[in-house]
Structure formats: structure tokens, C-alpha cells
PLY file of the C-alpha trace (Angstrom):
ply
format ascii 1.0
element vertex 277
property float x
property float y
property float z
element edge 276
property int vertex1
property int vertex2
end_header
-46.03 3.12 11.59
-43.31 -0.93 11.54
-45.86 -3.89 11.96
-43.48 -5.81 14.52
-42.67 -1.74 16.54
-46.29 -1.15 16.83
-46.49 -2.46 20.52
-43.94 -0.34 21.68
-42.73 3.11 19.22
-44.19 5.83 20.70
-47.29 7.80 19.64
-45.75 10.32 16.55
-47.41 14.17 17.26
-50.63 14.77 15.86
-51.90 17.28 17.58
-50.76 20.91 15.94
-49.35 22.04 19.81
-47.25 18.53 19.21
-46.22 18.89 16.19
-45.18 22.40 16.39
-43.09 21.08 19.75
-41.10 18.55 17.08
-40.30 21.09 15.05
-39.15 23.69 17.33
-37.31 20.62 18.83
-35.62 19.91 15.52
-34.43 23.75 15.27
-33.13 23.79 18.20
-30.81 20.90 17.15
-29.74 22.40 13.59
-29.42 25.53 14.90
-27.31 24.75 18.47
-24.07 24.72 16.56
-24.96 27.55 14.01
-23.23 30.66 13.26
-26.90 32.46 15.58
-27.66 35.41 17.94
-26.98 33.76 21.10
-30.53 35.93 21.58
-32.35 34.21 18.66
-31.31 30.43 20.04
-32.18 31.55 23.78
-36.10 33.23 21.87
-36.06 29.58 20.86
-35.93 27.61 23.62
-37.57 28.81 25.64
-40.28 28.86 23.30
-39.96 25.13 22.34
-39.97 25.63 26.71
-43.77 26.67 26.75
-44.58 24.40 23.83
-43.00 21.17 25.36
-44.10 21.93 28.42
-48.02 22.82 28.37
-49.67 18.96 27.21
-47.59 17.58 30.33
-48.88 19.88 32.44
-52.53 20.54 31.38
-52.78 16.32 31.68
-51.19 17.04 35.27
-53.83 19.62 36.65
-56.94 17.50 35.13
-58.84 15.56 37.78
-56.72 11.94 36.54
-58.59 9.23 34.46
-60.65 5.80 35.67
-58.91 3.03 35.83
-61.02 1.09 33.84
-59.70 4.11 30.64
-56.53 3.87 31.79
-56.66 -0.25 31.07
-58.48 1.46 27.63
-55.31 3.81 26.91
-52.37 1.02 27.69
-54.29 -1.74 25.88
-54.84 0.86 22.34
-51.34 1.73 22.45
-50.32 -1.95 22.60
-52.55 -3.39 20.53
-50.61 -3.89 16.96
-52.85 -1.90 14.68
-50.87 -2.29 11.26
-50.56 -6.09 11.38
-53.19 -6.25 12.29
-54.74 -4.39 9.70
-52.12 -6.77 7.60
-54.24 -9.72 8.31
-57.92 -8.46 7.10
-58.77 -8.19 11.25
-59.34 -4.55 10.57
-61.25 -2.70 7.48
-59.38 0.43 7.74
-55.91 1.78 9.74
-55.87 2.19 12.40
-53.66 3.55 15.01
-52.99 4.76 18.13
-53.00 8.37 17.84
-57.03 7.96 17.36
-57.81 7.62 21.15
-59.48 10.61 22.38
-57.11 10.41 25.45
-57.31 11.62 28.68
-57.35 15.89 28.71
-60.72 15.62 25.66
-62.06 12.36 27.74
-62.36 14.63 30.69
-63.55 17.58 28.87
-66.98 15.57 27.07
-67.23 13.82 30.78
-67.16 17.58 32.47
-70.07 18.56 29.42
-72.26 14.79 30.24
-72.04 16.52 33.82
-72.48 19.85 32.45
-75.31 19.14 30.60
-77.19 16.32 32.37
-77.48 14.35 29.42
-79.45 11.15 29.98
-78.78 9.72 26.16
-75.65 10.17 23.80
-74.82 9.50 20.31
-71.08 8.24 19.95
-70.34 8.54 16.21
-67.42 6.85 16.01
-66.04 4.97 18.77
-63.05 3.37 18.10
-61.28 1.37 21.56
-63.71 3.16 23.14
-62.60 5.35 25.64
-64.47 8.71 25.15
-67.96 6.43 24.64
-66.68 5.39 28.51
-65.33 8.88 29.85
-68.74 9.77 28.56
-70.82 6.55 30.19
-68.93 7.32 33.35
-70.87 10.93 33.82
-74.26 9.84 32.73
-77.23 8.83 35.74
-77.82 5.00 36.53
-80.24 4.96 34.15
-79.11 7.30 31.31
-77.91 5.78 28.20
-75.60 5.71 25.02
-75.36 4.64 21.68
-71.57 4.10 19.65
-71.36 3.35 16.52
-68.28 2.38 14.97
-67.96 0.54 11.31
-64.95 -2.11 12.55
-65.56 -5.57 14.11
-62.51 -6.04 15.74
-62.43 -2.36 17.17
-66.05 -2.91 18.28
-65.09 -5.66 19.75
-61.94 -5.14 21.37
-64.09 -1.59 23.28
-66.87 -4.07 24.47
-64.59 -6.44 25.70
-62.69 -3.79 27.95
-66.61 -2.05 28.88
-66.78 -5.12 30.83
-64.43 -4.09 33.69
-66.89 -1.30 34.01
-69.86 -0.79 36.80
-70.74 1.63 33.51
-69.86 -0.16 30.89
-72.91 -1.49 30.73
-74.75 1.85 29.67
-73.04 1.85 26.76
-74.65 0.09 23.22
-72.46 -0.58 20.84
-74.37 -0.68 16.48
-72.30 -2.07 14.71
-71.85 -1.06 10.89
-71.66 1.96 7.90
-72.77 5.59 10.55
-74.87 7.52 7.97
-77.01 4.05 8.22
-76.76 3.68 11.71
-77.83 7.59 12.08
-81.06 7.57 9.42
-82.12 4.32 11.49
-82.27 5.53 14.75
-84.14 8.77 13.17
-87.29 6.71 12.54
-87.25 5.67 16.18
-87.26 9.41 17.34
-85.74 9.75 20.26
-83.45 12.26 19.82
-79.66 13.03 21.86
-79.04 15.26 24.25
-75.11 15.20 23.66
-73.81 14.02 20.19
-69.71 13.60 19.74
-68.77 12.86 16.65
-65.16 11.00 15.62
-65.21 8.85 12.56
-64.40 9.35 8.85
-63.61 13.69 8.34
-64.93 12.82 5.21
-68.29 12.29 6.48
-68.09 15.19 9.10
-70.93 17.36 7.22
-73.26 14.66 6.62
-73.07 13.61 10.09
-73.53 17.09 10.98
-76.31 18.23 8.73
-78.17 14.63 9.28
-78.17 15.50 12.94
-79.77 18.65 12.23
-81.74 17.52 9.76
-83.47 14.04 11.44
-84.07 15.76 15.04
-81.73 13.48 16.20
-80.41 16.53 18.67
-82.79 17.49 21.74
-84.16 21.04 21.88
-80.94 22.01 24.04
-78.87 19.08 22.92
-75.00 19.72 22.17
-72.81 18.69 19.21
-69.61 18.10 20.10
-66.96 17.30 17.09
-63.65 15.86 17.47
-60.77 17.17 15.04
-61.84 20.24 14.57
-57.73 21.43 13.97
-56.48 18.66 12.02
-52.66 19.06 12.71
-53.15 22.36 12.41
-54.40 21.80 8.25
-57.27 24.20 8.55
-55.22 26.68 8.55
-52.33 26.36 6.82
-51.81 26.63 3.14
-54.72 24.28 0.30
-52.03 22.89 -1.06
-50.79 21.30 2.72
-54.50 19.75 3.06
-54.10 15.95 2.86
-57.94 14.67 1.50
-58.40 14.73 5.69
-57.52 17.37 6.39
-59.47 19.71 3.74
-62.96 17.90 4.31
-62.44 19.52 7.88
-61.54 23.06 7.40
-64.46 22.64 4.38
-67.22 21.02 7.53
-65.81 24.62 9.97
-67.15 26.37 6.85
-70.44 24.55 6.70
-71.09 25.31 10.44
-69.56 28.77 11.47
-72.11 29.36 8.00
-74.99 27.67 9.72
-77.45 29.76 10.96
-79.30 26.98 12.57
-76.63 26.16 15.23
-73.84 28.45 17.52
-70.48 26.97 18.23
-66.70 27.30 19.91
-63.97 25.93 18.70
-61.34 24.76 21.38
-57.78 23.91 20.78
-57.98 20.59 23.38
-55.33 18.22 21.58
-56.39 17.89 17.96
-59.08 20.31 18.37
-62.81 19.76 19.67
-66.05 22.47 18.43
-69.08 22.39 20.38
-71.89 23.48 19.14
-75.44 23.79 19.88
-79.06 24.47 18.11
-79.81 28.17 18.42
0 1
1 2
2 3
3 4
4 5
5 6
6 7
7 8
8 9
9 10
10 11
11 12
12 13
13 14
14 15
15 16
16 17
17 18
18 19
19 20
20 21
21 22
22 23
23 24
24 25
25 26
26 27
27 28
28 29
29 30
30 31
31 32
32 33
33 34
34 35
35 36
36 37
37 38
38 39
39 40
40 41
41 42
42 43
43 44
44 45
45 46
46 47
47 48
48 49
49 50
50 51
51 52
52 53
53 54
54 55
55 56
56 57
57 58
58 59
59 60
60 61
61 62
62 63
63 64
64 65
65 66
66 67
67 68
68 69
69 70
70 71
71 72
72 73
73 74
74 75
75 76
76 77
77 78
78 79
79 80
80 81
81 82
82 83
83 84
84 85
85 86
86 87
87 88
88 89
89 90
90 91
91 92
92 93
93 94
94 95
95 96
96 97
97 98
98 99
99 100
100 101
101 102
102 103
103 104
104 105
105 106
106 107
107 108
108 109
109 110
110 111
111 112
112 113
113 114
114 115
115 116
116 117
117 118
118 119
119 120
120 121
121 122
122 123
123 124
124 125
125 126
126 127
127 128
128 129
129 130
130 131
131 132
132 133
133 134
134 135
135 136
136 137
137 138
138 139
139 140
140 141
141 142
142 143
143 144
144 145
145 146
146 147
147 148
148 149
149 150
150 151
151 152
152 153
153 154
154 155
155 156
156 157
157 158
158 159
159 160
160 161
161 162
162 163
163 164
164 165
165 166
166 167
167 168
168 169
169 170
170 171
171 172
172 173
173 174
174 175
175 176
176 177
177 178
178 179
179 180
180 181
181 182
182 183
183 184
184 185
185 186
186 187
187 188
188 189
189 190
190 191
191 192
192 193
193 194
194 195
195 196
196 197
197 198
198 199
199 200
200 201
201 202
202 203
203 204
204 205
205 206
206 207
207 208
208 209
209 210
210 211
211 212
212 213
213 214
214 215
215 216
216 217
217 218
218 219
219 220
220 221
221 222
222 223
223 224
224 225
225 226
226 227
227 228
228 229
229 230
230 231
231 232
232 233
233 234
234 235
235 236
236 237
237 238
238 239
239 240
240 241
241 242
242 243
243 244
244 245
245 246
246 247
247 248
248 249
249 250
250 251
251 252
252 253
253 254
254 255
255 256
256 257
257 258
258 259
259 260
260 261
261 262
262 263
263 264
264 265
265 266
266 267
267 268
268 269
269 270
270 271
271 272
272 273
273 274
274 275
275 276
């Protein structure tokens, strides 16, 4: 991203479906004036319609987000994240595409309702969209602890939580997530739902710490974001970034762990739901 355009540039595709749609759009444009059969072009146009129409249709058929969640989404998209990093206000490169978003937020919210969760752990809060979405489904005496390493993002999230009657359910823990997890384990108060969406290279450590340190309640679930990471985990290894390789390894570790059972859902950039057997 160019710093001066952060607040106005459209989000780049970061999900397998979004990237697929972009490739199909480029293929259609390239082949439109080539000597390709009409049948081949028709198939390509149909593939593009199916890919491009899916996300908007899913969005339209999903319960709308609350005004407070929309405010977080809008504020995150308007923020000049590259400039904040250049100015030293953020400790890492942040971008609007890191937001969980409407459909995933509603998915998490429904999971909170369905599991009747009362205590939630959010590992990797960013600007707080997923945290507030889950907090909206908590009972009045429910609580959510959110881990965030970046002070600027954490303070922005906390300021946005004030617009919601559910924001008071959220407690933000600033610092490295693994350090926070080990501190929480000492308190011996397990969580009904744990959402992992932080440093991809630490996913295995987060997962194992949650299980090994008994941070997950007996009937609790773990939800893990970005487990399809732009399609990289199932592409050839030479096409993966460091994060893509980390996610591929994480998915293998979870699949091989006899303590749990799981399902990987193609929601946004991949959402894995895990329960202890």
C-alpha cells in the first residue's frame, strides 16, 4: 500500500475466493479479444460469475452487523496503517485486511450463543471487531479477555468499544500473547471459547499452550482464523510465504493431535473449529 492512499484504497483480495476471483477477472480481460472458442469463453465467464457473486450473496444473507461493529470496520478501513508504522506508532505492519469482518464476526457471535459461553479468550484483537462481535453474544455477566501486542491498535479498539453497551465486557491485555497465556494459566480459570488470530508463526504454540495449560474448559471450543491463508497451505510449498508455511504446519499438527477433533470451514480466509475429545 502507498501511505497516502491507505484511507481510500480498496482492500486487496486476501482470501482464496477473492484471489481466485481476481485471477478470473484478469483471465477474462486477457482472453476477450483472443482467438479462443466461444464455448471456452462462456465457461470462463460463468466461473467468474460464480466466484465473484458468492461473497456478496453470503454477506446479504447474513444478519447485518451492529452499528458499533460497522463503526469499527469503517474506522479500520479509514486508518492510514502504513503511515502509522512509518511514524513508529505501531510495532508491526498492520493493514485493514486483518479485520475479521461481517460474516466471520457473525459466525463467531453465533458460536458464542450456541455454546452458551461465559468466558472468552481472544488471542490477537487488532481493532476489536471479533472481540466485540463475540461480546455482543455474551450474557451480561460474561467476560472476554483480549490479547494484543500493539498499543496503538489496542487503544484504538478500546476507544471504539465505548460506543457499544457490550464494550464493558472486554478486558484488554497488552503484551506478547504467549506471556499473557501463561499468566492466565496461573489463575486456573478456563475459557469456554478461545479465538486464535495473532502471529501465524506462533499458532502451534498458542494451540498447545491452551490445551497443555488447561486454558480450555472441558466442553469449550477453539476457533482459529486464517487457516486457509490465501490458499497457501494447499498450494505447492515453494509458493508459500513464511506465514503460509506456518499455517500448513499448524493444520497438520491439529489434524494429528488425538486429543481433539476439528473442522476447517471455508469462511473468509479459513476458520477451524476445534473441540477436545
